[in-house]
N, C-alpha and C positions, 0 to 999 in steps of 0.2 A: 504494500500500500504506500504509494508515494505521496507524502504530504509536504507541501512547500508553503511556509507561512509568508504571507504578503505583508500584513500589518497587524500589530497588536494595539490594544487600547489600555495602556497602563493607567490612565486617568480613571478608568472604570473601577479598578481595584483600589484606588485611592479614595474615590468618592462613595463607593458602595461596598457592603458585605455581600459577596456573590455566593448564593446558596447552591443553586443548580445551574447547569449549562445545557443548552440544546444546540444541535447542529441543524442548520437550515440551508437550503439552496436559495439562490437569488436569480430572479429573472433579469437578464442583462441583454443589451444590444451588442452587436459584433465589435464595434469600436471600443466599448467598455471593457471587453475581455482582453483586447490587445493592450489597452492602457494598463490593466491590472497585471498583465504579464511583465510590464516594465516597472511595476511597483508604484504607480502613480495614484495612490488612494490615501484618504485621511478619514478615520472613523472616530476621532477624538470627540467631536461635537455631535455625533449621530445618536439617534435614539429610535426605539421600536415602538410601534403603536398598533393596536388591534382595532380594525374597523370593519363592521359587517361580516364578522367571522373570518376575516382574512388578516394576515400579518404584513405590515409594511415597515420599511426602514426610511427614516427621514434624515436629511442633512449629511448623508454619506457623500463625500466629495471624491469623485473619480475624475481626474483631470482629462481634458479632451486629448484624443490620440493625435500625435504630431502629424502623421501622414494621412490623417482623415480628411475627407472632403467636406462639402457643405452639409452632408447628412450626418455629421459628427453628433454625438450625444450631448445632452445638457448635463453639466457636471454634478449638480445637486438635486436631480429629480428624485421623486419618491419612487422607490423600487419595491416590488412585491417579493416577499419571502415565501419559500415553499416548505410547508410543514404538513403533517397529517392533521385531519380535522380533530382527532382525539387530542393531539398535543396542543393545538390551538385552543380547544375548549378548556384543557387543564390550565394553560397559561392565563386565559381569560378569568377563570375562577380565582387564581392566585392574585392577579393584579387587582381585581375588584374587591375581594374579601380582605386581604391583608395589606393592601396598599403598597405592593412591591412594584419595582420598576423593571422594564426589559431593556438591558444595555448590551450593545454589541461589544464583545471582548476581543475577537480575533477574526481575521479574514484570511482564507488560505485556499490553495489548490489541493484537491484530493482526487488523484487519478484523472487529471485534466478537467475536473468539475470545480467550479468556484463554490465554496462553502463559507457560511458565516456562523460563528459561535456566538450564541446569545446567552447572556447571564441573567438570571433572575435574582435581583438583589434589593436589599434595604439600604436606604441612604444613611451615611455616617454623619454624626454630629461633629462639630469642630474639635471637641476634646478627644473624640475617637480618632480623628485624623492625626492629631498630635501624638497620641499614644502609639499608633501604628508606625509613625515616623521614628519615635524613640526606640521601639522594638527593632526596626530595621537597622538603625544606627548601631545599637548594641550588638546585633548579629554580625554586622560588618567588623566591628572591633574584635569580637571573639575570633572570627575567621582570620583576621590579621595577626592576632597573637599566636594562633595555631600554626600559621605559615612561618612565622619567625622562629618558632621552637623546632621546626623540622631540620 
């Protein structure tokens, strides 16, 4: 199984507690796939929304393809995500009941198909973000000490 990661959303793990992740396909145009192969995508500001029983991603910026003609794609258009109805129904219940958010965490190629990893997460408060930064810093210092002792 060949997986090639195109982009990750580190901001999502900083802003949210990610509980579960789902893998979804994306409906794309031809020039969008070519642009993705070059790595021209930004998912930091993007978010997912469920509308009429379908899942969509908003604000995902795929830069226009350099060699594309006048039929090139619009960079930040709303794109439909492909999941089973059962999975979408489960996500809808979680978002409605518990107030969770759907955040894109990773976009990658899986056997020449473009896949998006969606995280279901709760938003962190400011003090939680500070705490996670402290833990990350402490972990770095411990690893540095272990490296020096070798």
